[in-house]
PLY file of the C-alpha trace (Angstrom):
ply
format ascii 1.0
element vertex 348
property float x
property float y
property float z
element edge 347
property int vertex1
property int vertex2
end_header
-0.01 0.02 -0.24
2.97 1.87 0.91
4.70 1.93 -2.05
1.65 2.19 -4.48
1.36 5.56 -2.55
4.99 6.35 -2.84
4.79 5.71 -6.58
1.49 8.11 -7.11
3.76 10.42 -5.10
6.30 10.28 -7.10
4.73 10.61 -10.50
2.68 13.24 -9.92
5.89 15.33 -8.28
6.71 15.04 -12.08
3.73 16.21 -13.81
3.85 18.86 -11.60
7.67 19.81 -12.51
6.77 19.28 -15.93
4.06 22.07 -15.58
6.14 24.25 -13.46
8.76 23.78 -16.69
6.35 24.51 -19.19
5.14 27.54 -17.44
8.98 29.36 -16.81
9.57 28.23 -20.53
6.22 30.07 -22.12
7.25 33.12 -19.78
10.52 33.09 -21.09
9.22 32.99 -25.12
6.83 36.07 -24.16
9.96 37.72 -22.44
12.23 36.86 -25.46
9.80 37.53 -28.17
11.59 40.01 -30.13
14.80 37.89 -30.47
12.48 34.43 -31.13
9.98 36.08 -33.70
13.38 36.30 -36.02
14.67 33.19 -35.20
11.43 31.17 -35.82
10.96 33.17 -39.56
14.48 32.76 -39.81
14.22 28.82 -39.25
10.51 28.53 -41.48
12.23 30.07 -44.37
15.21 27.64 -44.18
12.66 24.50 -44.22
10.71 25.82 -46.97
13.81 26.46 -48.85
15.82 23.86 -48.11
14.98 21.21 -51.16
15.83 23.79 -53.42
19.10 24.12 -51.54
19.49 20.31 -52.03
18.40 20.45 -55.89
20.78 23.09 -56.68
23.62 21.23 -55.14
22.44 18.01 -57.06
23.00 20.03 -60.16
26.89 20.28 -59.13
26.09 24.33 -57.87
28.73 24.78 -54.86
27.39 25.01 -51.66
28.38 28.90 -50.94
27.12 29.75 -55.04
23.39 28.12 -54.27
23.07 29.84 -50.49
23.84 33.20 -52.58
21.02 32.54 -55.19
18.32 31.73 -52.72
19.05 34.46 -50.74
18.76 36.69 -53.99
15.86 34.54 -54.82
13.93 35.65 -51.01
15.65 39.13 -51.66
14.05 39.45 -55.08
10.68 38.19 -53.36
10.14 40.81 -50.48
10.74 43.19 -52.78
8.42 42.45 -54.94
6.23 42.01 -51.99
6.70 45.25 -50.64
6.17 47.26 -53.85
3.12 45.63 -54.57
1.48 45.24 -50.86
3.54 48.58 -49.47
0.93 51.27 -51.20
-1.82 48.87 -50.90
-1.34 48.34 -47.21
-1.16 52.32 -46.63
-4.16 53.35 -48.43
-6.23 50.43 -46.55
-5.21 52.11 -43.34
-5.99 55.64 -44.76
-9.52 54.15 -45.89
-10.29 52.50 -42.53
-12.18 55.01 -40.80
-14.45 55.60 -43.99
-15.40 51.47 -44.44
-15.80 51.07 -40.59
-18.65 53.96 -41.18
-19.85 52.38 -44.06
-19.83 48.75 -42.17
-21.89 50.35 -39.39
-24.56 52.01 -42.01
-24.85 48.38 -43.70
-26.01 47.25 -40.30
-28.25 49.93 -39.44
-30.02 48.73 -42.39
-30.42 44.99 -41.72
-31.53 46.32 -38.19
-34.48 48.55 -40.00
-34.73 45.55 -42.83
-35.38 42.92 -39.84
-38.14 45.68 -37.68
-40.28 45.60 -40.98
-40.11 42.18 -40.37
-41.38 41.95 -36.96
-37.65 41.18 -35.65
-36.81 43.91 -32.96
-33.43 44.29 -32.09
-31.93 46.87 -29.78
-29.31 48.82 -32.09
-26.08 49.61 -29.29
-26.72 46.06 -27.85
-26.13 44.54 -31.34
-23.39 46.65 -32.41
-21.66 45.93 -29.15
-21.73 42.04 -29.63
-21.32 42.30 -33.64
-19.01 44.83 -34.63
-17.92 44.29 -38.40
-15.60 47.04 -38.38
-13.76 45.20 -35.77
-12.55 42.38 -38.46
-11.24 45.50 -40.40
-9.16 46.93 -37.63
-7.63 43.66 -37.02
-6.82 42.90 -39.99
-5.05 46.52 -40.65
-3.40 45.86 -37.17
-1.77 42.55 -38.27
-0.65 43.45 -41.85
1.15 46.63 -40.00
2.74 44.34 -37.26
4.16 41.76 -40.04
5.42 45.03 -41.81
7.51 45.91 -39.29
9.22 42.80 -39.72
11.12 44.23 -42.35
13.15 45.76 -39.72
14.73 42.71 -38.92
15.13 41.81 -42.45
19.16 41.48 -42.42
18.87 39.38 -39.22
16.56 37.24 -41.16
18.72 36.53 -43.60
21.77 36.45 -41.82
20.18 34.06 -39.40
19.20 31.62 -42.35
22.43 31.63 -44.67
24.11 30.61 -40.96
21.20 27.48 -41.16
21.89 26.74 -44.72
25.35 26.21 -44.42
24.35 24.23 -40.69
21.63 22.32 -42.85
24.48 21.41 -45.84
26.24 19.52 -43.18
23.99 18.35 -40.85
24.23 14.20 -42.28
28.10 14.19 -42.12
27.79 15.98 -38.88
24.87 13.00 -37.37
26.97 10.30 -38.71
30.39 10.92 -36.71
28.56 12.07 -33.63
26.31 8.78 -33.56
27.07 4.65 -33.87
25.96 3.79 -37.47
22.39 2.55 -37.61
22.15 4.11 -34.29
18.05 4.20 -34.01
18.69 8.26 -32.91
19.71 8.92 -36.84
16.27 7.00 -38.03
14.51 8.85 -35.73
15.82 12.52 -36.47
15.90 11.95 -40.34
11.81 10.55 -39.94
11.50 13.95 -38.01
13.37 16.30 -40.47
12.16 14.73 -43.30
8.33 15.13 -41.88
9.24 18.40 -40.84
10.50 19.65 -44.67
7.47 17.71 -46.22
4.46 19.40 -44.60
6.17 22.54 -44.68
6.77 22.82 -48.60
3.57 21.36 -49.30
1.40 23.73 -47.23
3.96 26.66 -48.88
3.36 25.43 -52.06
-1.33 24.97 -51.46
-0.69 28.39 -49.73
1.18 30.31 -52.55
-1.96 28.54 -55.01
-4.47 29.69 -52.20
-2.84 32.71 -52.52
-2.76 33.38 -56.34
-6.36 31.95 -57.67
-7.84 34.32 -54.69
-5.83 37.18 -55.99
-7.26 36.58 -59.35
-10.71 35.95 -58.36
-11.31 39.38 -56.43
-9.28 41.33 -59.53
-12.29 39.61 -62.13
-14.73 40.59 -59.16
-12.96 44.31 -59.25
-12.72 43.97 -55.77
-9.77 46.41 -53.80
-6.46 45.38 -52.84
-6.78 41.96 -54.24
-3.15 41.79 -54.00
-3.27 42.67 -50.58
-5.92 40.32 -49.79
-4.13 37.41 -51.43
-1.18 37.60 -49.43
-3.48 37.70 -46.44
-4.67 34.86 -47.67
-1.43 33.11 -48.39
-0.33 33.74 -45.01
-3.46 32.66 -43.19
-3.85 29.41 -45.39
-1.26 28.07 -42.73
-4.19 27.64 -40.69
-6.49 24.81 -41.65
-9.64 26.10 -42.12
-9.86 28.97 -39.75
-7.14 31.04 -41.28
-9.28 30.60 -44.64
-12.81 31.90 -42.96
-10.28 34.38 -41.26
-8.72 35.84 -44.32
-11.88 35.76 -46.25
-13.46 37.92 -43.95
-12.01 41.57 -45.02
-12.48 41.31 -48.67
-15.95 40.02 -48.17
-16.96 43.28 -46.27
-15.13 45.38 -48.63
-16.99 43.92 -51.77
-20.13 44.87 -49.51
-19.79 48.00 -49.29
-17.92 48.26 -52.79
-19.95 46.75 -55.27
-23.32 45.29 -53.60
-24.55 42.02 -51.80
-24.22 39.79 -54.61
-20.34 40.45 -55.47
-19.72 40.26 -51.69
-22.06 36.72 -52.40
-19.83 35.95 -55.15
-16.55 36.21 -53.30
-17.21 34.46 -50.42
-18.23 31.62 -52.63
-14.91 31.89 -54.02
-13.23 31.48 -50.96
-15.60 28.63 -50.02
-14.41 26.49 -53.54
-10.69 27.44 -53.08
-11.20 25.76 -49.46
-12.93 23.11 -50.45
-10.42 22.38 -53.32
-7.42 22.68 -51.97
-8.07 22.78 -48.40
-10.19 20.02 -47.71
-9.20 17.65 -51.09
-5.46 18.23 -52.45
-3.86 19.12 -49.21
-4.94 15.64 -47.06
-3.91 13.45 -50.17
-0.49 15.21 -50.93
0.18 15.20 -47.14
-1.68 11.90 -46.61
-2.64 10.62 -43.18
-0.75 11.35 -39.90
-0.01 15.16 -40.83
-3.14 16.10 -39.14
-4.28 18.23 -36.75
-8.01 18.18 -34.46
-9.89 21.55 -34.83
-9.71 22.05 -31.82
-6.14 22.00 -31.30
-5.37 24.17 -34.24
-7.95 26.91 -32.40
-5.98 26.39 -29.27
-2.85 26.86 -31.00
-3.74 29.59 -32.59
-4.94 31.49 -29.32
-1.67 30.10 -27.39
0.80 31.75 -29.71
-0.81 34.28 -30.66
-0.63 35.42 -26.83
3.06 34.23 -26.39
4.29 36.08 -29.99
1.42 38.23 -31.06
0.39 38.23 -34.84
3.24 36.28 -35.80
2.53 33.29 -33.33
-0.82 33.44 -35.12
0.19 32.93 -38.52
3.02 30.24 -37.11
0.95 28.77 -34.71
0.57 25.77 -37.00
3.70 24.91 -38.52
5.28 25.13 -34.40
1.90 22.83 -33.27
2.94 20.23 -35.99
6.50 20.26 -35.19
5.90 19.28 -31.87
3.41 16.71 -33.29
5.39 15.45 -35.46
8.05 15.35 -32.80
6.30 13.51 -30.27
5.34 10.89 -32.80
9.05 10.12 -33.30
8.78 8.48 -29.77
7.12 5.53 -29.00
6.64 7.04 -25.48
5.44 10.14 -26.57
3.72 8.44 -30.03
0.01 8.40 -27.49
0.65 12.28 -27.10
0.60 12.61 -30.86
-2.19 10.91 -31.76
-4.63 12.85 -29.19
-3.12 15.63 -31.16
-4.27 14.44 -34.29
-7.51 15.05 -36.61
-10.23 11.84 -35.99
-10.00 10.78 -39.32
-6.79 10.98 -39.22
-6.07 13.59 -42.28
-5.45 17.32 -42.44
-7.90 19.53 -41.34
0 1
1 2
2 3
3 4
4 5
5 6
6 7
7 8
8 9
9 10
10 11
11 12
12 13
13 14
14 15
15 16
16 17
17 18
18 19
19 20
20 21
21 22
22 23
23 24
24 25
25 26
26 27
27 28
28 29
29 30
30 31
31 32
32 33
33 34
34 35
35 36
36 37
37 38
38 39
39 40
40 41
41 42
42 43
43 44
44 45
45 46
46 47
47 48
48 49
49 50
50 51
51 52
52 53
53 54
54 55
55 56
56 57
57 58
58 59
59 60
60 61
61 62
62 63
63 64
64 65
65 66
66 67
67 68
68 69
69 70
70 71
71 72
72 73
73 74
74 75
75 76
76 77
77 78
78 79
79 80
80 81
81 82
82 83
83 84
84 85
85 86
86 87
87 88
88 89
89 90
90 91
91 92
92 93
93 94
94 95
95 96
96 97
97 98
98 99
99 100
100 101
101 102
102 103
103 104
104 105
105 106
106 107
107 108
108 109
109 110
110 111
111 112
112 113
113 114
114 115
115 116
116 117
117 118
118 119
119 120
120 121
121 122
122 123
123 124
124 125
125 126
126 127
127 128
128 129
129 130
130 131
131 132
132 133
133 134
134 135
135 136
136 137
137 138
138 139
139 140
140 141
141 142
142 143
143 144
144 145
145 146
146 147
147 148
148 149
149 150
150 151
151 152
152 153
153 154
154 155
155 156
156 157
157 158
158 159
159 160
160 161
161 162
162 163
163 164
164 165
165 166
166 167
167 168
168 169
169 170
170 171
171 172
172 173
173 174
174 175
175 176
176 177
177 178
178 179
179 180
180 181
181 182
182 183
183 184
184 185
185 186
186 187
187 188
188 189
189 190
190 191
191 192
192 193
193 194
194 195
195 196
196 197
197 198
198 199
199 200
200 201
201 202
202 203
203 204
204 205
205 206
206 207
207 208
208 209
209 210
210 211
211 212
212 213
213 214
214 215
215 216
216 217
217 218
218 219
219 220
220 221
221 222
222 223
223 224
224 225
225 226
226 227
227 228
228 229
229 230
230 231
231 232
232 233
233 234
234 235
235 236
236 237
237 238
238 239
239 240
240 241
241 242
242 243
243 244
244 245
245 246
246 247
247 248
248 249
249 250
250 251
251 252
252 253
253 254
254 255
255 256
256 257
257 258
258 259
259 260
260 261
261 262
262 263
263 264
264 265
265 266
266 267
267 268
268 269
269 270
270 271
271 272
272 273
273 274
274 275
275 276
276 277
277 278
278 279
279 280
280 281
281 282
282 283
283 284
284 285
285 286
286 287
287 288
288 289
289 290
290 291
291 292
292 293
293 294
294 295
295 296
296 297
297 298
298 299
299 300
300 301
301 302
302 303
303 304
304 305
305 306
306 307
307 308
308 309
309 310
310 311
311 312
312 313
313 314
314 315
315 316
316 317
317 318
318 319
319 320
320 321
321 322
322 323
323 324
324 325
325 326
326 327
327 328
328 329
329 330
330 331
331 332
332 333
333 334
334 335
335 336
336 337
337 338
338 339
339 340
340 341
341 342
342 343
343 344
344 345
345 346
346 347
């Protein structure tokens, strides 16, 4: 009896110690977010471009030259985004008060229409809980916060260079550090391969989603189509929830600018793209075992957004997916990975 209590007490101690360590780590991450955010973005970029580095090296291009070409490509992409989106972001921020007034007017019209149908709603109470202008303000703050990261561009690119140099020699280092045939090498290889596979597939599908949305909005004549395409690309890293968040601002803008039928068409376009790419194409490319439950996606969005701000929201699912893949690499923690996953075993 005493032995049983002793074992149970030790287990409880381990749980409490783990929780305490987790709280300390989270507090440290939040305190160091100014340094952690550029590092995580650098790691994210390095993982995405590593397959390109390996491809260039396979073509006989020296590692240094291949890394230089990749950095030039990243700088070119960043410059094009800044040129195409910078003016739109400034114009959108300046027009934000007018959009908010227009949305309030549309809401008042809706309330008046409902009253004619016998539905009585108190205007002030309704607007306190449902304020469409809040979505516009949140979008502006998010995009502005991402724009502020441009000040860390040099630091991010420098860290990416060193990460790519390390990635080029990581395999050889592992072989020297660990005995041949060791399970540690196999687990590390599986973990890194799954991370790279997930990031690359998610990046390409997100890019495709952003391009399709940009073309669709341009066809309907919605303002700032490239800006909303970039927002869709970023939020597509958050399954299901991200596509809904990204669709709200352009749908509201289409409502103000072009009327309800165009807003409906824009919303249906977002729905169709999400169903085809998010619900059909991505699960088949990623396969089973690389999914997260919808609840975990939502909780990770809240958690990482609280810890790291807007960038944490965008990186929430990649960070959580990395943890899930790491847990699945060890038999002792595989059950936790299963709990984090989707009940269907596919990406949500």
